[in-house]
C-alpha positions as CSV (number, residue, x, y, z in Angstrom):
1,X,114.2,114.4,73.6
2,X,118.3,114.4,73.3
3,X,117.9,117.6,71.6
4,X,117.6,119.8,74.7
5,X,121.0,120.4,75.3
6,X,122.2,120.8,71.7
7,X,120.0,123.6,71.0
8,X,120.8,125.8,74.6
9,X,124.6,125.3,73.5
10,X,123.9,126.4,70.1
11,X,121.4,129.6,71.4
12,X,124.7,131.9,71.4
13,X,126.5,130.7,68.0
14,X,123.5,130.9,65.4
15,X,124.8,134.5,64.0
16,X,128.1,135.9,65.2
17,X,127.0,139.7,63.6
18,X,124.5,140.2,66.1
19,X,124.1,143.9,67.3
20,X,123.4,144.1,70.8
21,X,125.3,146.2,73.6
22,X,128.4,144.5,73.4
23,X,129.4,146.9,70.3
24,X,129.7,149.8,72.8
25,X,131.6,147.9,75.6
26,X,134.3,147.0,73.1
27,X,134.8,150.4,72.0
28,X,135.1,151.9,75.4
29,X,137.4,148.9,76.2
30,X,139.2,149.8,73.2
31,X,139.8,153.3,73.6
32,X,140.8,152.5,77.1
33,X,144.1,150.8,75.4
34,X,144.8,153.5,72.7
35,X,145.1,155.8,75.9
36,X,148.7,155.9,78.3
37,X,146.7,153.8,81.0
38,X,148.5,151.8,83.7
39,X,149.4,148.0,83.1
40,X,146.8,146.9,85.8
41,X,144.0,148.7,83.8
42,X,145.3,147.8,80.3
43,X,145.1,143.7,82.0
44,X,142.1,144.0,82.9
45,X,140.5,146.1,80.1
46,X,142.3,143.5,77.9
47,X,140.9,140.9,80.0
48,X,137.4,141.7,79.5
49,X,138.1,142.3,75.5
50,X,138.5,139.0,75.5
51,X,135.0,137.5,76.9
52,X,133.7,140.0,74.7
53,X,135.4,138.6,71.5
54,X,134.0,135.4,72.5
55,X,132.1,133.3,69.9
56,X,132.5,136.4,68.3
57,X,135.7,137.0,66.6
58,X,138.0,133.7,67.6
59,X,141.4,135.9,66.4
60,X,140.8,138.9,68.8
61,X,139.3,136.6,71.7
62,X,142.6,134.8,71.8
63,X,145.2,137.6,70.8
64,X,143.8,140.0,73.4
65,X,143.3,136.9,75.9
66,X,147.3,136.1,75.7
67,X,148.0,139.6,75.7
68,X,146.5,140.2,79.2
69,X,148.3,136.7,80.7
70,X,151.5,137.8,79.4
71,X,151.3,141.5,80.9
72,X,149.6,140.0,84.1
73,X,152.5,137.7,84.4
74,X,155.6,139.9,84.1
75,X,153.9,142.5,86.4
76,X,152.8,140.0,88.9
77,X,149.0,140.8,89.0
78,X,147.6,137.9,90.9
79,X,143.8,139.5,90.0
80,X,144.8,140.0,86.1
81,X,146.8,136.6,85.9
82,X,143.2,134.8,87.3
83,X,140.8,136.5,85.0
84,X,143.1,136.5,82.0
85,X,142.8,132.5,82.3
86,X,139.6,132.3,83.2
87,X,138.1,134.6,80.3
88,X,140.8,132.5,77.9
89,X,139.2,129.5,78.6
90,X,135.7,130.6,78.1
91,X,137.1,131.7,74.6
92,X,138.1,128.0,74.3
93,X,135.0,126.8,75.5
94,X,132.8,128.9,73.0
95,X,134.5,127.0,70.1
96,X,134.3,123.5,71.8
97,X,137.9,122.8,72.7
98,X,137.5,121.5,76.0
99,X,140.6,120.6,76.7
100,X,142.4,123.7,76.5
101,X,139.1,124.9,78.5
102,X,139.7,122.7,81.1
103,X,143.5,123.8,81.4
104,X,142.9,127.4,81.8
105,X,139.8,127.2,83.8
106,X,141.9,125.0,86.5
107,X,144.9,127.6,86.2
108,X,142.0,130.6,86.8
109,X,140.8,129.1,89.6
110,X,143.8,128.1,91.9
111,X,145.0,131.9,91.0
112,X,141.2,133.1,91.6
113,X,141.7,130.8,95.2
114,X,145.3,132.3,95.9
115,X,143.4,135.6,95.4
116,X,140.6,136.0,97.4
117,X,142.5,134.0,100.6
118,X,144.2,138.0,100.1
119,X,141.5,140.3,99.3
120,X,137.7,138.1,99.5
121,X,135.8,141.5,98.1
122,X,132.9,140.4,96.4
123,X,134.2,141.2,93.1
124,X,137.0,138.6,93.8
125,X,134.7,136.1,95.0
126,X,132.6,136.5,91.9
127,X,135.4,136.0,89.6
128,X,136.4,133.1,91.6
129,X,132.8,131.6,91.3
130,X,132.3,132.0,87.6
131,X,135.4,130.2,87.3
132,X,134.1,127.2,89.5
133,X,130.8,127.4,88.0
134,X,132.2,127.0,84.1
135,X,134.8,124.2,84.4
136,X,131.4,122.4,85.8
137,X,130.1,123.6,82.7
138,X,133.1,122.2,80.8
139,X,132.5,118.7,82.4
140,X,128.9,118.9,81.5
141,X,130.2,119.5,77.8
142,X,132.1,116.1,78.4
143,X,129.0,114.2,79.2
144,X,130.0,114.4,82.9
145,X,126.7,115.8,83.9
146,X,127.1,114.8,87.5
147,X,130.5,116.9,87.9
148,X,128.5,119.8,86.5
149,X,125.8,119.2,88.7
150,X,128.2,119.2,91.7
151,X,129.8,122.5,90.7
152,X,126.4,124.0,90.3
153,X,125.0,123.1,93.4
154,X,128.1,124.4,95.2
155,X,128.4,128.0,93.7
156,X,124.8,128.8,93.2
157,X,124.5,129.3,96.9
158,X,127.1,131.0,97.4
159,X,126.3,133.5,94.4
160,X,123.0,133.7,96.4
161,X,124.4,134.9,100.0
162,X,126.5,137.5,97.6
163,X,123.3,138.6,96.2
164,X,124.6,137.9,92.7
165,X,121.2,137.4,91.5
166,X,122.2,136.9,88.1
167,X,124.5,134.4,88.8
168,X,121.7,132.8,90.7
169,X,119.3,132.8,87.7
170,X,121.4,131.6,84.9
171,X,122.6,129.1,87.4
172,X,119.1,127.7,87.9
173,X,118.3,127.7,84.2
174,X,121.4,125.5,83.2
175,X,120.7,122.9,85.8
176,X,117.0,122.9,84.6
177,X,118.5,122.5,81.0
178,X,120.8,119.6,82.7
179,X,118.1,117.6,84.9
180,X,115.7,117.8,81.2
181,X,118.9,116.2,79.6
182,X,118.7,113.5,82.3
183,X,114.4,113.3,81.8
184,X,114.0,114.6,85.5
185,X,111.6,117.0,83.8
186,X,110.0,117.8,87.1
187,X,112.7,118.6,88.6
188,X,113.7,120.8,85.6
189,X,110.4,122.3,85.3
190,X,110.3,123.5,88.9
191,X,113.9,125.4,88.2
192,X,112.6,127.0,84.4
193,X,110.0,128.3,86.5
194,X,112.2,130.0,89.5
195,X,114.4,131.2,87.0
196,X,112.0,132.4,84.8
197,X,110.8,134.5,87.8
198,X,114.3,135.7,88.6
199,X,114.8,137.0,84.9
200,X,111.7,138.5,85.0
201,X,112.7,140.6,88.2
202,X,116.2,141.6,86.9
203,X,117.4,140.4,83.3
204,X,116.9,142.2,79.8
205,X,115.3,141.2,76.7
206,X,118.4,139.1,75.7
207,X,118.2,137.0,79.1
208,X,113.9,136.4,78.9
209,X,115.1,135.3,75.2
210,X,118.0,133.0,76.1
211,X,116.0,131.4,79.3
212,X,112.2,131.2,77.1
213,X,114.5,128.8,74.1
214,X,115.6,126.7,77.1
215,X,112.7,125.9,78.3
216,X,110.8,125.5,75.3
217,X,112.0,121.7,74.7
218,X,111.7,121.0,78.0
219,X,107.7,121.7,77.7
220,X,107.6,120.0,74.3
221,X,109.5,116.8,76.2
222,X,106.2,116.9,78.9
223,X,104.0,117.4,76.0
224,X,102.9,120.7,77.6
225,X,102.4,122.6,74.5
226,X,100.0,125.3,75.4
227,X,102.4,126.4,77.9
228,X,105.2,126.0,75.5
229,X,103.4,128.6,73.1
230,X,103.3,131.1,76.2
231,X,106.8,130.9,76.6
232,X,107.6,131.4,72.9
233,X,105.3,134.2,73.3
234,X,107.7,135.7,75.8
235,X,110.5,134.8,73.7
236,X,108.5,136.6,70.7
237,X,108.2,139.8,72.8
238,X,111.6,140.3,73.5
239,X,113.0,139.4,71.0
240,X,111.3,142.2,69.0
241,X,113.2,144.8,71.3
242,X,116.5,143.3,70.0
243,X,117.3,144.2,66.4
244,X,119.7,141.5,64.4
245,X,119.1,138.9,67.7
246,X,121.5,136.0,67.2
247,X,118.8,134.0,68.4
248,X,116.3,134.7,65.7
249,X,116.7,131.7,64.1
250,X,116.7,129.6,67.6
251,X,113.5,131.0,68.1
252,X,111.5,130.5,64.5
253,X,113.1,126.7,64.9
254,X,111.7,126.3,68.4
255,X,108.1,127.6,66.9
256,X,108.3,125.4,63.7
257,X,108.8,122.3,66.6
258,X,105.7,123.2,68.2
259,X,103.0,123.8,65.2
260,X,104.7,120.2,64.2
261,X,103.5,119.3,67.7
262,X,99.8,120.9,67.5
263,X,99.5,119.2,63.5
264,X,99.9,122.7,61.8
265,X,102.1,121.5,59.7
266,X,101.9,124.4,56.5
267,X,102.8,126.8,59.5
268,X,106.0,124.6,61.2
269,X,107.7,124.0,57.6
270,X,106.6,128.0,57.5
271,X,108.7,128.7,60.5
272,X,111.3,125.8,59.9
273,X,112.1,128.1,56.4
274,X,112.2,130.9,58.4
275,X,115.2,129.9,60.7
276,X,117.1,128.7,57.8
277,X,117.4,131.7,55.7
278,X,119.5,132.8,58.6
279,X,122.2,130.5,57.7
280,X,124.1,130.4,54.0
281,X,124.0,127.9,51.9
282,X,127.3,126.4,52.6
283,X,126.9,127.1,56.5
284,X,128.7,124.6,59.0
285,X,126.2,125.6,61.8
286,X,125.4,122.6,63.7
287,X,122.1,124.0,64.4
288,X,120.9,123.9,60.6
289,X,121.7,120.5,61.2
290,X,119.0,120.2,64.1
291,X,116.7,122.1,61.5
292,X,116.7,119.2,58.9
293,X,115.9,116.7,61.9
294,X,113.0,118.9,62.4
295,X,112.1,119.2,58.6
296,X,111.9,115.5,58.0
297,X,109.6,114.9,61.1
298,X,107.1,117.4,60.0
299,X,107.2,115.8,56.3
300,X,106.9,112.6,57.8
301,X,103.7,113.4,59.6
302,X,102.2,115.3,56.5
303,X,103.2,111.9,54.1
304,X,105.6,113.4,52.0
305,X,108.0,111.2,52.2
306,X,110.0,111.9,49.3
307,X,110.8,115.6,51.7
308,X,111.3,113.4,55.1
309,X,113.8,111.1,52.8
310,X,115.4,114.3,51.4
311,X,116.0,116.0,54.6
312,X,116.5,113.2,56.8
313,X,119.8,112.4,54.3
314,X,120.8,115.9,54.6
315,X,121.6,115.5,58.4
316,X,123.2,112.1,58.1
317,X,125.4,113.4,55.5
318,X,125.9,117.2,57.5
319,X,129.6,117.8,57.3
320,X,130.5,117.5,60.8
321,X,129.9,113.9,61.1
322,X,129.0,114.4,65.0
323,X,126.1,112.5,65.3
324,X,124.7,110.2,68.6
325,X,124.3,106.9,67.6
326,X,120.6,106.8,68.6
327,X,120.1,109.6,66.0
328,X,122.0,107.5,63.4
329,X,120.0,104.5,64.2
330,X,116.5,106.6,63.7
331,X,117.6,107.5,60.9
332,X,118.2,104.7,59.0
333,X,115.2,102.7,60.1
334,X,113.3,105.9,59.3
335,X,114.9,105.7,56.0
336,X,114.1,102.2,55.2
337,X,110.5,103.3,56.3
338,X,110.6,106.1,53.9
339,X,111.8,104.1,50.8
340,X,109.8,101.4,51.5
341,X,106.5,103.7,51.4
342,X,107.8,105.0,48.1
343,X,108.0,101.3,46.5
344,X,111.9,101.6,46.5
345,X,112.0,98.3,48.1
346,X,116.0,97.5,47.5
347,X,117.0,100.6,48.9
348,X,114.6,99.9,51.9
349,X,116.7,96.7,52.1
350,X,119.9,98.8,52.0
351,X,118.6,101.1,54.9
352,X,117.9,97.9,56.4
353,X,121.4,96.9,56.1
354,X,122.5,100.1,57.7
355,X,120.0,100.1,60.3
356,X,121.2,96.8,61.6
357,X,124.7,97.6,61.7
358,X,123.9,100.6,63.5
359,X,121.7,99.1,66.2
360,X,124.1,96.5,67.2
361,X,127.0,99.1,67.7
362,X,124.0,101.3,70.0
363,X,122.5,98.0,71.8
364,X,125.6,98.0,74.7
365,X,126.2,101.5,74.3
366,X,122.9,102.9,75.4
367,X,122.8,100.2,78.5
368,X,125.7,101.7,80.1
369,X,125.0,105.3,79.4
370,X,121.5,104.3,81.0
371,X,123.1,103.0,84.1
372,X,125.3,106.0,84.1
373,X,122.5,108.4,84.5
374,X,120.7,106.2,86.4
375,X,124.0,106.5,89.2
376,X,123.8,110.2,88.4
377,X,120.1,110.8,89.5
378,X,120.9,108.4,92.7
379,X,123.6,110.5,93.6
380,X,122.2,113.6,93.0
381,X,119.3,112.7,95.0
382,X,121.8,111.5,98.0
383,X,123.8,114.7,97.9
384,X,120.5,116.2,98.1
385,X,119.4,115.1,101.5
386,X,122.5,114.9,103.1
387,X,122.2,119.1,102.3
388,X,118.8,119.0,103.7
389,X,120.3,116.5,106.8
390,X,123.0,118.9,107.1
391,X,120.7,121.8,107.3
392,X,118.5,120.3,109.9
393,X,121.3,119.6,112.2
394,X,122.6,122.9,112.0
395,X,119.1,124.5,112.2
396,X,118.6,122.1,116.0
397,X,122.0,123.5,117.0
398,X,121.1,126.9,116.6
399,X,117.8,125.9,118.8
400,X,119.7,124.4,121.1
401,X,121.9,127.1,121.8
402,X,119.5,129.8,121.9
403,X,117.7,127.8,124.8
404,X,120.7,127.0,126.6
405,X,121.2,130.7,126.3
406,X,117.8,131.9,127.6
407,X,118.0,129.2,130.7
408,X,121.7,130.6,131.9
409,X,120.2,134.5,131.7
410,X,116.7,133.2,133.6
411,X,118.8,131.3,136.2
412,X,121.3,134.5,136.4
413,X,118.4,136.5,136.9
414,X,116.8,134.5,139.7
415,X,120.6,134.0,140.9
416,X,121.2,138.1,141.3
417,X,118.0,138.3,143.1
418,X,118.2,135.9,145.6
419,X,122.0,135.8,146.1
420,X,123.2,133.3,148.7
421,X,120.1,132.1,149.7
422,X,118.8,130.5,147.0
423,X,122.5,129.3,145.7
424,X,122.7,125.9,147.7
425,X,119.4,125.2,146.2
426,X,120.3,126.1,142.8
427,X,123.7,124.1,142.5
428,X,121.4,121.1,143.9
429,X,118.8,121.9,141.1
430,X,121.3,122.3,138.3
431,X,122.8,118.7,139.2
432,X,119.3,117.1,139.0
433,X,118.8,118.7,135.7
434,X,122.2,117.6,134.4
435,X,121.4,114.3,135.2
436,X,117.9,114.4,133.5
437,X,119.5,115.4,130.8
438,X,122.2,113.4,130.2
439,X,119.7,110.2,130.6
440,X,117.4,111.7,128.0
441,X,120.6,112.6,125.3
442,X,121.4,108.9,126.3
443,X,118.1,107.6,125.5
444,X,117.8,109.7,122.3
445,X,121.5,108.8,121.0
446,X,119.8,105.0,121.7
447,X,116.9,106.1,119.5
448,X,118.9,107.8,116.9
449,X,121.1,104.8,116.8
450,X,118.1,102.2,116.0
451,X,116.8,104.5,113.3
452,X,120.2,105.1,111.7
453,X,120.6,101.0,111.8
454,X,116.9,100.4,110.2
455,X,117.7,102.9,107.6
456,X,120.9,101.5,106.7
457,X,119.0,98.4,106.0
458,X,116.2,99.6,103.8
459,X,119.0,101.6,101.9
460,X,121.2,98.4,101.7
461,X,118.3,96.3,100.8
462,X,117.2,99.1,97.8
463,X,120.6,99.2,96.0
464,X,120.9,95.3,96.3
465,X,117.1,95.6,94.4
466,X,118.8,98.1,92.2
467,X,121.1,95.7,91.2
468,X,119.0,92.7,90.7
469,X,116.8,95.3,88.3
470,X,119.7,95.9,86.2
471,X,121.1,92.2,85.9
472,X,117.5,91.1,85.0
473,X,117.4,94.0,82.2
474,X,121.3,93.0,81.3
475,X,119.8,89.5,80.5
476,X,116.2,90.9,79.0
477,X,118.3,92.5,76.6
478,X,120.9,90.3,75.7
479,X,118.9,86.5,75.9
480,X,115.7,88.7,74.3
481,X,116.5,91.2,72.3
482,X,119.6,90.8,71.6
483,X,118.8,86.9,70.0
484,X,116.4,89.2,68.3
485,X,118.6,91.5,66.2
486,X,121.3,88.2,65.8
487,X,118.6,86.6,63.9
488,X,117.8,89.2,62.3
489,X,121.5,89.9,61.0
490,X,121.8,86.5,60.1
491,X,119.0,86.5,57.7
492,X,120.0,89.7,56.1
493,X,123.5,88.1,56.0
494,X,121.9,85.0,54.1
495,X,120.2,86.9,51.7
496,X,123.3,89.1,51.1
497,X,125.0,85.8,50.6
498,X,122.3,84.2,48.3
499,X,122.2,87.0,45.9
500,X,118.4,86.4,45.0
501,X,117.8,86.9,41.7
502,X,114.4,88.5,42.2
503,X,113.6,90.4,44.5
504,X,112.9,89.0,47.9
505,X,110.0,90.3,49.1
506,X,108.6,87.7,51.8
507,X,112.0,87.6,53.5
508,X,112.3,91.4,53.8
509,X,108.9,91.3,55.2
510,X,109.7,88.7,57.8
511,X,112.8,90.7,58.5
512,X,110.6,93.8,59.2
513,X,108.1,91.6,61.3
514,X,111.2,90.8,63.2
515,X,112.2,94.4,63.6
516,X,108.7,95.6,64.8
517,X,108.9,92.9,67.4
518,X,112.4,93.7,68.5
519,X,111.0,97.5,68.4
520,X,108.2,96.2,71.1
521,X,110.2,94.1,72.9
522,X,112.5,97.5,73.7
523,X,109.4,99.7,74.5
524,X,108.7,96.5,76.7
525,X,111.8,96.9,78.5
526,X,111.7,100.6,78.8
527,X,108.5,100.6,80.1
528,X,109.4,98.1,82.8
529,X,112.4,101.0,83.7
530,X,110.3,103.5,84.3
531,X,106.7,103.5,82.9
532,X,106.4,106.8,80.7
533,X,102.3,106.4,81.4
534,X,103.1,107.2,84.9
535,X,105.7,110.3,84.3
536,X,103.2,111.8,81.6
537,X,99.7,110.9,83.5
538,X,100.1,109.5,87.1
539,X,99.6,106.7,88.6
540,X,96.1,106.0,88.1
541,X,96.6,105.7,84.4
542,X,100.2,103.8,84.5
543,X,98.1,100.9,86.6
544,X,95.5,100.9,84.3
545,X,97.8,100.2,81.2
546,X,100.0,97.6,83.4
547,X,96.4,95.7,84.5
548,X,95.3,96.0,80.7
549,X,99.1,94.7,79.8
550,X,98.4,91.7,81.9
551,X,94.7,90.6,81.3
552,X,94.7,87.7,79.0
553,X,93.2,84.3,77.6
554,X,93.8,83.4,81.0
555,X,94.2,85.3,83.3
556,X,91.6,88.6,84.4
557,X,93.2,91.8,86.2
558,X,90.8,94.2,87.5
559,X,91.3,97.8,88.9
560,X,89.4,99.6,91.3
561,X,91.0,103.1,92.0
562,X,89.9,105.1,94.8
563,X,90.2,108.6,95.4
564,X,93.3,110.4,93.4
565,X,97.1,110.0,92.8
566,X,97.4,114.2,93.2
567,X,99.9,115.9,95.6
568,X,102.0,112.2,95.3
569,X,105.2,112.8,94.9
570,X,106.6,111.1,91.6
571,X,109.1,109.0,93.9
572,X,106.3,108.0,95.9
573,X,104.0,107.3,92.8
574,X,106.7,104.7,91.3
575,X,107.4,103.2,94.2
576,X,103.5,102.4,94.8
577,X,103.6,101.3,91.2
578,X,106.2,99.1,91.9
579,X,104.5,97.1,94.5
580,X,101.4,96.8,92.8
581,X,103.7,95.4,90.0
582,X,105.4,93.2,92.4
583,X,102.5,91.6,93.7
584,X,100.6,91.1,90.5
585,X,103.5,89.3,89.2
586,X,103.5,87.2,92.1
587,X,100.0,86.0,91.5
588,X,99.9,85.2,88.1
589,X,103.3,83.7,87.5
590,X,103.8,82.2,91.4
591,X,99.9,81.7,92.5
592,X,98.8,80.6,89.3
593,X,95.4,82.7,89.4
594,X,93.0,83.4,87.0
595,X,91.6,86.5,88.4
596,X,93.4,89.3,90.1
597,X,91.7,92.4,91.5
598,X,93.6,95.5,92.8
599,X,91.9,97.8,95.1
600,X,93.8,101.3,95.6
601,X,91.6,103.8,98.1
602,X,92.8,107.1,99.1
603,X,91.2,109.2,102.0
604,X,93.7,112.5,102.7
605,X,96.6,111.5,103.3
606,X,95.7,107.6,103.9
607,X,96.4,105.2,100.7
608,X,95.3,101.3,101.6
609,X,96.0,99.2,98.6
610,X,94.5,95.3,98.0
611,X,95.6,93.2,95.8
612,X,93.4,89.8,95.9
613,X,93.6,86.2,93.7
614,X,92.0,82.9,93.3
615,X,95.4,81.2,93.2
616,X,97.0,78.3,95.0
617,X,98.0,80.5,98.1
618,X,100.4,79.3,100.8
619,X,101.0,78.6,104.2
620,X,101.7,81.7,106.0
621,X,103.3,80.4,109.2
622,X,106.2,78.4,107.1
623,X,106.5,80.6,103.8
624,X,106.9,84.1,105.4
625,X,109.5,82.5,107.8
626,X,111.7,81.1,105.5
627,X,114.7,82.7,105.2
628,X,115.4,82.0,101.2
629,X,111.9,83.3,100.4
630,X,113.3,85.1,97.5
631,X,114.1,88.7,96.6
632,X,110.6,89.5,95.7
633,X,109.0,89.5,99.6
634,X,112.1,91.5,100.5
635,X,111.9,94.0,97.4
636,X,108.2,94.7,98.6
637,X,108.9,95.0,102.3
638,X,111.9,97.4,101.6
639,X,109.6,99.4,99.4
640,X,106.8,99.6,101.4
641,X,109.5,100.7,104.3
642,X,110.8,103.6,101.8
643,X,107.1,104.4,102.1
644,X,106.8,104.5,106.3
645,X,104.1,102.1,105.8
646,X,103.2,98.2,106.5
647,X,102.4,95.3,104.7
648,X,100.4,92.2,105.7
649,X,99.7,89.2,104.1
650,X,96.0,86.8,104.3
651,X,96.5,83.2,103.1
652,X,95.8,79.5,102.9
653,X,97.0,76.6,100.7
654,X,94.2,76.6,97.9
655,X,92.0,79.3,98.9
656,X,94.1,82.1,97.5
657,X,95.9,85.2,98.6
658,X,95.1,88.6,100.0
659,X,97.7,91.4,100.4
660,X,97.2,94.5,102.3
661,X,99.2,97.6,102.0
662,X,98.6,100.8,104.3
663,X,100.8,104.1,103.6
664,X,100.3,107.8,104.9
665,X,101.9,109.7,102.1
666,X,102.7,112.5,104.3
667,X,105.1,110.2,106.3
668,X,107.0,109.4,103.3
């Protein structure tokens, strides 16, 4: 769901009159300022007030922030300048002025960097970490998720070494939110579980509510509704401990989403109405806009298309005009459906016109966005692998050092006991040992070099395969979906130009059919990129779905699945799926097979995959030796090599083909 990060940004902005421990802190700091305190004390009090007023009182936030900055510059107080800039940046971020937020974070971080070089106390390092981390958050607001994750993965481990458990808990939760936005739901879920345990250990009720309401939409996206209810119950239990909490509308908004998911629509509407009661009639809160979407969704499921239309129009006409293109496209299509269900065909026709215009605008934008997300996920995985490699190298170096120390102590003891009598023997022994060690090092170096060359070839082939896949996706979208949408646009333009005297029902029905075909093709393209069934239900369900889709009047594809896919990580499952998909495609398209048998057999950590067809076959001695045998075979070999497995082809011309793949899932 695209609204995950949107909810989490708004968790702190629902009700500015919240009563928490903030008021007592503000009163205490204001009391310090009313007394004749030292300038450095006044600077720190003003800077802390800037943070506390953020998101609550913009006038006081910036007034105290600039006072702290001015006074700290006058007295040359480095810590005060750093803290004032970082807290001012936080104030700008609270009001979504990201340019000014980044400017002050960068100034504050540069000053904090100078500060810890002079005085690296924990308090100063925490200030430096907070500035760097929140600079990453500012990049995230701009859509640069890769940069945000980079800053988070750099700062959270340092905070963990410092023992700053609250920083680590917040960092893990926010990383989970980012992974959830990228639909890397398994990674997001794991981090949310870690964050929950950390907040249960050190957090207060407000922290638990924040974490639970951030976790809830991720669970909804994973269709894990029972777990979502457990998390919402945790939020409610802690929310009851906070009078007049500004998290209340967010809680009821998530509760409404949950009830809509389990088809208890009346309870869902009731929960959403409770959330809406927290906002005045003319409220400009972005969270209210999200509630309109959820109202429309539940009313649609109830069959109340008039109400669904009413709330969808409220969403589209919301005063801030900040809508994603995908939401605009979906909204116009939904409005066309509602109008058609209400027999308002002319209005349905007008909404379809708006839909076509919006989807044309979104088509290329979405392609670029998907490519960026794929690149971001690839780079993140690459960074994680580099970190793991460096950690392994560090551990090996430490182990080698310990080994050498032990040998030195042992040999020293022998020398001290035996003295000069054994000195010559020891000397020759050391020389021989050094030669053997040198030979072993040279042999290990050669092996590592060969492994590295093989790994580079695999990654190069994988990257080349990804580029081919991207080009194929672009062609599918341009030639297939693009052509269909252009035809729809021309038909609608012709209807508009001809100005028919009677309502063009047949033409409109044709346009609706073409639109449904376009959506089917779009879903097919999306399924080829990342099969939804695999992510939700696993490899067996995804293969069953794909074999069923490939079975037609001329071809029968049979799946025999023995064993299970439990314990196999998602990357391995996706790679296995791609291997089987490629083998089936080769059998149907190139071998012209009418019957294809797919067998998956797992025993412990061993997986054997067999794809057998009755196609035209090929001469194995010739075809597999050709340099230009095609990217299909190269991709298969690359994917199997990535899983540390092997692949074998058995075929004769006009006798069909059998392909055997053997994998060891523990080795991948």
